[in-house]
Every structure is written in structure tokens, then in C-alpha cells.
C-alpha positions in Angstrom: -0.1 6.3 23.9 2.9 8.6 23.7 3.6 10.1 20.4 6.8 11.7 19.0 4.8 13.9 16.6 1.0 13.9 16.3 -0.6 14.0 12.8 -1.1 17.8 12.8 2.2 18.7 14.4 5.1 20.0 12.3 8.5 18.5 13.2 11.7 20.6 12.8 13.0 20.6 9.2 15.9 18.3 9.8 13.6 15.7 11.3 11.1 16.1 8.4 13.8 15.3 5.9 15.2 12.3 7.8 11.9 10.8 8.8 10.3 11.2 5.4 13.4 9.5 3.9 12.4 6.4 5.9 9.0 6.4 4.1 10.7 7.0 0.7 12.9 3.9 1.2 9.7 1.8 1.9 8.0 3.4 -1.2 11.0 2.2 -3.3 10.0 -1.4 -2.6 7.0 -1.0 -5.0 9.2 0.1 -8.0 9.9 -3.5 -9.0 6.4 -3.5 -10.5 7.0 -1.1 -13.5 10.3 -2.8 -14.1 8.6 -6.3 -14.2 5.8 -4.9 -16.4 8.4 -3.6 -18.9 10.0 -7.1 -19.0 6.6 -8.7 -19.5 5.9 -6.7 -22.6 9.5 -6.8 -23.9 9.7 -3.0 -23.5 12.9 -1.1 -24.5 15.1 0.5 -21.8 13.6 3.9 -22.7 10.0 2.7 -22.3 10.8 0.9 -19.0 12.5 4.0 -17.7 9.4 6.1 -18.6 7.1 3.6 -16.8 9.3 3.9 -13.7 9.6 7.7 -13.8 5.9 8.4 -14.4 4.8 5.8 -11.7 7.1 7.6 -9.2 5.7 11.1 -10.2 2.1 9.8 -9.8 2.9 8.2 -6.4 4.6 11.4 -5.3 1.8 13.7 -6.3 -0.7 11.2 -4.7 1.2 11.3 -1.4 1.1 15.1 -1.3 -2.6 15.3 -2.1 -3.4 12.6 0.5 -1.6 14.7 3.2 -3.8 17.7 2.5 -7.2 18.2 4.1 -9.1 20.2 1.5 -12.9 20.4 1.4 -13.3 17.5 -1.1 -10.0 15.7 -1.4 -7.2 14.5 0.9 -7.5 12.7 4.2 -5.0 14.9 6.0 -3.2 11.8 7.4 0.3 10.3 6.9 -0.6 7.7 4.2 1.8 7.8 1.2 1.1 6.3 -2.2 3.0 3.5 -4.0 2.5 1.4 -7.1 -0.5 -0.7 -6.4 0.2 -4.4 -6.6 -3.6 -5.3 -6.7 -3.9 -3.6 -10.1 -0.7 -5.1 -11.5 -1.9 -8.4 -13.2 -4.8 -6.6 -15.0 -2.5 -3.8 -16.2 -0.2 -6.5 -17.6 -3.2 -8.1 -19.4 -4.2 -4.7 -20.8 -0.7 -4.0 -22.0 -0.5 -7.4 -23.7 -3.8 -6.9 -25.4 -3.5 -3.3 -26.5 -0.1 -1.9 -25.5 0.4 1.2 -23.2 -2.6 3.1 -24.6 -5.0 0.4 -23.5 -3.3 0.1 -20.1 -3.6 3.8 -19.6 -7.3 4.0 -20.5 -8.3 1.1 -18.3 -6.2 2.4 -15.4 -8.1 5.7 -15.6 -11.4 3.8 -15.5 -10.3 2.0 -12.3 -9.4 5.4 -10.7 -12.7 6.9 -11.7 -14.5 4.0 -10.1 -12.8 4.7 -6.8 -13.6 8.4 -7.1 -17.2 7.5 -7.7 -17.3 5.3 -4.6 -15.7 7.9 -2.3 -18.8 10.1 -1.7 -21.0 7.1 -0.6 -18.5 5.8 2.0 -20.0 8.1 4.7 -23.3 6.3 4.3 -21.7 3.0 5.1 -21.1 3.6 8.9 -23.4 0.8 9.9 -21.5 -1.7 7.8 -18.3 -1.3 9.7 -18.6 -2.0 13.5 -15.5 -1.8 15.5 -14.6 -5.5 15.4 -14.8 -5.5 11.5 -12.6 -2.4 11.5 -10.1 -4.2 13.7 -10.0 -7.1 11.3 -9.4 -4.8 8.4 -6.6 -3.0 10.2 -4.9 -6.4 11.0 -5.3 -7.5 7.4 -3.5 -4.4 6.3 -0.4 -6.0 7.7 -1.3 -9.5 6.5 -1.8 -8.4 2.9 1.9 -7.6 2.5 3.2 -11.0 3.8 3.9 -12.5 0.3 6.1 -9.7 -1.1 7.7 -9.1 2.3 8.8 -12.7 2.9 10.1 -13.2 -0.7 12.1 -10.0 -0.3 13.4 -10.9 3.2 14.8 -14.2 1.7 16.3 -12.3 -1.3 14.0 -13.9 -3.9 13.2 -12.3 -7.2 11.5 -15.1 -9.2 9.5 -18.2 -8.3 11.9 -21.1 -8.1 14.9 -19.1 -7.0 17.1 -20.8 -4.4 17.4 -19.2 -0.9 20.9 -18.2 0.0 22.0 -18.3 3.6 23.8 -15.0 3.2 20.5 -13.3 2.2 18.7 -14.8 5.3 21.5 -13.5 7.6 21.4 -10.0 6.1 17.7 -9.8 6.4 17.7 -11.1 10.0 20.5 -8.7 10.9 18.7 -5.6 9.5 15.4 -6.6 11.2 17.2 -7.2 14.5 18.7 -3.7 14.4 15.4 -2.1 13.6 13.5 -3.9 16.4 16.2 -3.3 19.0 16.5 0.4 18.1 12.7 0.7 18.4 12.4 -1.3 21.7 15.5 -0.1 23.5 16.2 3.2 21.8 15.1 6.6 23.0 14.4 9.8 21.1 16.3 10.0 17.8 17.3 6.4 17.8 13.7 5.3 18.2 12.4 7.7 15.6 15.0 6.7 13.0 15.0 3.0 13.8 14.1 2.0 10.3 16.7 4.2 8.7 19.4 2.9 11.1 18.4 -0.7 10.4 18.4 -0.3 6.6 21.7 1.5 6.6 23.3 -1.3 8.8 21.8 -4.0 6.6 23.0 -2.3 3.4 26.5 -2.0 4.7 26.6 -5.7 5.7 25.1 -6.5 2.3 27.9 -4.6 0.5 30.5 -6.5 2.5 29.0 -10.0 2.2 27.5 -9.9 -1.3 29.9 -9.4 -4.2 27.0 -8.9 -6.6 25.8 -5.9 -4.5 29.2 -4.2 -4.8 29.4 -5.0 -8.6 26.0 -3.5 -9.2 27.2 -0.1 -8.0 29.0 0.3 -11.3 25.5 1.0 -12.8 25.3 4.2 -10.9 28.3 5.8 -12.6 26.6 5.7 -16.1 23.4 7.5 -15.0 23.0 11.3 -15.1 22.2 13.3 -12.0 19.1 15.0 -13.5 17.0 14.2 -16.6 13.4 15.0 -17.4 11.4 11.8 -18.2 10.5 11.5 -21.8 7.1 10.2 -22.8 7.6 7.5 -25.5 3.8 7.5 -26.3 1.4 10.2 -27.5 -0.3 11.9 -24.6 -3.8 11.6 -26.0 -3.4 8.1 -27.3 -5.7 6.4 -24.8 -7.8 3.4 -25.5 -10.4 1.3 -23.6 -11.8 -2.2 -24.1 -15.3 -3.4 -23.3 -14.0 -6.8 -22.6 -11.7 -5.5 -19.8 -14.3 -3.1 -18.4 -15.9 -5.3 -15.8 -12.6 -6.7 -14.4 -11.2 -3.1 -14.1 -14.4 -1.9 -12.4 -14.2 -4.8 -9.9 -10.5 -4.2 -9.2 -11.3 -0.5 -8.8 -13.8 -1.4 -6.1 -11.2 -3.9 -4.6 -8.6 -1.1 -4.5 -11.1 1.2 -2.8 -11.6 -1.4 -0.1 -7.8 -1.8 0.4 -7.3 2.0 0.7 -10.4 2.1 3.0 -8.6 -0.3 5.3 -5.3 1.7 5.2 -7.2 5.0 5.9 -9.1 3.4 8.8 -5.8 2.1 10.2 -4.0 5.5 10.0 -7.0 7.3 11.4 -7.0 4.8 14.3 -3.4 5.5 14.9 -3.6 9.3 14.5 -6.8 9.8 16.5 -7.1 7.0 19.0 -9.7 8.9 21.0 -12.3 8.6 18.3 -15.1 6.2 19.5 -16.2 5.5 15.9 -14.6 6.1 12.5 -14.8 9.7 11.2 -15.8 9.0 7.6 -15.3 12.5 6.1 -11.5 12.3 6.0 -11.7 8.7 4.8 -14.1 9.7 2.0 -11.7 12.5 1.0 -8.8 10.1 1.2 -10.5 7.7 -1.2 -11.1 10.6 -3.5 -7.4 11.5 -3.4 -6.5 7.8 -4.0 -8.8 7.6 -7.1 -7.5 10.9 -8.4 -3.9 9.6 -8.1 -4.8 6.5 -10.1 -6.5 8.5 -12.8 -3.3 10.7 -12.9 -1.1 7.6 -13.2 -3.1 6.4 -16.1 -3.0 9.8 -17.8 0.7 10.0 -17.5 1.4 6.4 -18.4 2.5 5.0 -15.0 1.2 2.1 -13.0 -1.8 2.6 -10.9 -1.0 3.9 -7.4 -2.5 3.0 -4.1 -2.1 3.8 -0.4 0.8 2.0 1.3 0.1 -0.5 4.1 3.9 -0.7 4.9 4.1 3.1 5.4 1.1 3.1 7.7 2.8 0.4 9.8 6.0 2.4 9.9 4.1 5.5 11.2 2.5 3.4 14.0 5.7 1.7 15.0 7.7 4.9 15.3 4.8 7.0 16.8 5.6 9.7 14.2 2.3 10.5 12.5 2.9 14.0 11.2 1.2 14.4 7.8 4.1 16.7 6.8 6.1 13.6 6.3 3.7 12.4 3.5 4.1 15.8 1.8 7.9 15.7 2.1 8.1 12.0 1.0 6.0 12.9 -2.1 8.3 15.8 -3.0 11.4 13.6 -2.6 9.8 10.8 -4.6 9.2 13.2 -7.5 12.7 14.6 -7.3 14.2 11.1 -7.4 12.1 10.4 -10.5 14.0 13.2 -12.1 17.4 11.9 -11.0 18.3 8.6 -12.7 21.5 8.3 -10.6 19.7 8.5 -7.3 16.9 6.2 -8.5 19.5 3.6 -9.5 21.2 3.9 -6.1 18.1 3.2 -4.1 17.0 0.5 -6.5 20.2 -1.4 -5.5 19.3 -1.7 -1.8 19.6 -5.5 -1.1 16.2 -7.2 -1.2 16.6 -8.8 2.3 17.0 -5.3 3.7 13.8 -4.2 2.0 12.0 -7.3 3.3 13.2 -6.6 6.8 11.8 -3.1 6.7 8.4 -4.3 5.4 8.3 -7.0 8.1 9.0 -4.4 10.8 6.2 -2.2 9.6 3.6 -5.0 9.1 4.0 -6.4 12.6 2.6 -3.3 14.2 -0.5 -3.2 12.0 -1.4 -6.9 12.7 -1.2 -6.5 16.4 -3.0 -3.1 16.5 -5.9 -4.6 14.5 -6.2 -7.7 16.8 -6.2 -5.5 19.9 -9.1 -3.4 18.4 -11.0 -6.5 17.3 -11.0 -8.1 20.7 -11.4 -4.9 22.7 -15.2 -5.5 23.1 -17.2 -8.5 24.3 -17.2 -11.4 21.9 -20.0 -13.7 20.8 -20.7 -16.5 18.4 -22.1 -14.1 15.8 -18.8 -12.3 15.6 -17.0 -15.7 15.5 -18.8 -16.6 12.3 -18.5 -13.2 10.7 -14.8 -12.9 11.2 -14.0 -16.6 10.9 -15.7 -17.2 7.6 -14.4 -13.8 6.2 -10.8 -14.7 7.2 -11.1 -18.3 6.1 -12.1 -17.4 2.5 -10.1 -14.2 2.4 -6.9 -15.8 3.4 -7.5 -18.7 0.9 -6.6 -16.2 -1.8 -3.1 -16.2 -0.5 -2.9 -19.9 0.2 -4.6 -21.1 -3.0 -4.0 -18.6 -5.7 -4.0 -21.3 -8.4 -7.5 -22.3 -7.4 -8.9 -18.8 -8.2 -6.8 -18.7 -11.3 -9.1 -21.3 -12.8 -12.3 -19.5 -11.7 -14.4 -17.2 -14.0 -12.7 -13.8 -14.5 -15.3 -12.0 -12.4 -14.7 -14.3 -9.5 -11.0 -13.8 -9.9 -11.5 -10.1 -9.6 -13.3 -10.4 -6.3 -10.9 -13.1 -4.8 -7.6 -11.3 -5.4 -6.1 -10.5 -2.0 -6.9 -11.2 1.7 -7.6 -7.6 2.5 -10.4 -6.6 0.0 -11.9 -10.1 -0.1 -12.1 -10.5 3.7 -13.5 -6.9 4.1 -16.2 -7.5 1.6 -17.2 -10.9 3.1 -17.2 -9.5 6.6 -19.5 -6.6 5.6 -22.0 -9.0 3.9 -21.9 -11.6 6.7 -22.3 -9.0 9.4 -25.6 -7.9 7.8 -26.9 -11.4 7.1 -26.0 -13.0 10.5 -27.5 -10.0 12.4 -30.6 -9.8 10.2 -32.9 -10.8 13.1 -31.4 -8.0 15.3 -31.9 -5.5 12.5 -35.5 -6.6 12.0 -36.2 -6.4 15.7 -34.7 -2.9 15.9 -36.8 -1.8 12.9 -40.0 -3.2 14.4 -39.2 -1.4 17.7 -38.7 1.9 15.9 -41.7 1.5 13.7 -44.3 0.0 16.1 -42.8 0.5 19.5 -42.5 -3.2 20.3 
């Protein structure tokens, strides 16, 4: 596989800035979550702005820490952080029940759960054979289908009508990205996402009067402003009733980040015969730390980004310097309301096109790894049942909405649900082989 920049290489400064900007634009797609949360709790403009700013700062710091390779924290891979959608519904419930102080406290608990899980992941090598790892990598792309397709069609709320103009803008942006990646060379190939988003945005400004009118909002915003915390820093609460759901969602978030870290390791170090669990362990520690930080500051929980991992794979630019630069830019944008407003006005179909572009690569990479070794009926049932029930969380969300709260917490998203089921099924279905291997080691027969 030919790389433009490997994960430990340092591109020239001009490339670092432009390439990291591609990742920042993808990271902006998650910023709808703090805005929606503010609307759900009838927050003031000041409170919503604070939620947005502190979520961005937490994600920026998390992206920087994740790119480091310190003894105990940081995977050392290109794996930026964004607002974690898997935590969102529980954070809304906590905010409804006890306001921002309760949301902050429960978010910190979820982060501490992930940090607690990180040291034991190295002991789980036998739970993740290559075909299960391949399924996890593929589901990294599958897990973003819902927000990706709704954005691609320009939808904001359930029941919105699909406009033909939005479809054409999304299709045009995606076409430009794909053709630049397939036919382009050098700079054009590396900047395929940036070129496609710029082209789609220009067409959107021409075709959509609402997109042009929204630019008026930019003029009222200051260039720089320190975010103000509308709550007391030490005003943090917890709830015993929400403890179990947040612990479970912390475990679920760990599984999702585990999948993203496996995927970026596979892309960054394709020569590894088996996963190297030390950087993955340190990556989970960084992810948990970032979520704790988000709770402490008052932002939404942050998580590793599947879309950014997909972008890294599609462009063959895997330098971890880009995660550092993207994190710094994200923090600077959090301090600039004018720039934040500009990027928040990128047409939704363009954002959907960029996420589609990134997710395609992850799905195919995972499938290639999954079927790279001989197949048998055991693997058929492990993967088949895990995918069948895991994907049902996307097809039948209303079914799980009526289930007990603990069941809801496990069946939240295709990625963590399928991963957990595949790990369990792999052990159960191969129990006879495990028993035979144990007898041979113990008794020599």
C-alpha cells in the first residue's frame, strides 16, 4: 500500500495546515449535538454557546492527547475526537432530570469507566481474532450511516421533506471527492475532501437562497471571545438512578473507540500480524480522560471519530501530526465565534457527502480483513448473529425504546452491540476447541 505520509512522518507545515483542515471540517459535523441539547432543555443563547465552546475545547484537547504516545496515555495515531453521539440521549436525560450539574457529573462517571477499562484491554487478545477485528472495522463505517444519509439529503428533523436541490448538491460534492481521489495525483488526491467540500459549498451558495441569507449571521459575531461558563465550576451532581445506564454507556463508548483504534492501527501499521494492544490501551485511556474533561468543563462527552479514521484511510495520509494540528485549530475556532459560525453554515448535503466518502473506505477495509483467512460455519454464526442483532438497533430503534433501560443501554448502536455479541459468541461456539486445547496443555492428549 502506497502512503502519502505514514503515521510517524511529519509533512511540511503547509500540508499539515491544509490536511488537518479537512479533518476539522469533518469534526464540525458533530457540533449539531450541543446545539440540539441546548434546544431540548430550552437553554439561553449564552448557555448553548457555552455548551458548544466547551465541547469543542474538550474535543480539541482530546485530539491532541490522542496523537501523543506517552507511557500511559495517547495511542500515537491519527484519531481525532468529536462530540460522542452514543452518549447524547443519556446526557439529555441527565440535563432534563438535574440540569447541567447532573449532566456534568454523570459524563465524568462515563469517562472514568472508560479509563478503568483501558488497562485490562491488553488481556483481551484472545477475544479478538482477525475476523472479529475485521467486522469491527467494517462497522466503524456502518455506524455513521444514519447521520450521514440524513445530512446528505439535507434533513435536520424527522419528517422533513427531501428537496431535489439538496440531493443534487450532495451528489455533486461526493462526485468531486471521489473523482479527485480516484483520478487525482499528489496534491489533488491528498486534498480531495477539501476540494469536494469547497465545490459543494460554492454550488450550495448559488443554488440555495437560504444558504446565502444565513451568511448575515457571521457579521454579528466577534472574531475572538473567551467562552464564559454560565455554571459554577464545582457545581457537579450525580444520581444513583442514572449510574447503571452511564456505566453501561461508558463500556459501550469504550467498545466503539476500541473499534476506531483497531481500524486506525490497521491502516497505520498494516504489517502487524496481530493487534498491538499497548497503543490501543493508551488510546482508550486518552479517550476516557477527554470525556472526564468534557464533563468537568461542561461540554458534551467526546469520542474518537469514525469519519476521520475513514478520511485518513482514503487519502493515505496517516501522520499523527494532523490530529495535533486539528485539535489546536478546533480549540482556536472555539475561541472565535465568527469562524465557528462560518463553518456551522456549511450546507448539510456537503457534510453528508464528506461523511459518506470517509465511511466507504472503512466498510470495505473491514470486509477485506474479515474474509482474508479461510472461512467456516463457526465464523458464519459468530459474525451472522452478531451482525443480525447489532444492525437491528439501527433498523428497529423503537423496539429497543420499549425495552428495560439496562437492555436499551446495551442495544444502542450497531458497532458496540455487534462487537460485544461477536466476542461472546466466539467464546461460546468455540468452547469445544478451547476445552480440547486446555486438555492438551494440561494432560498432553
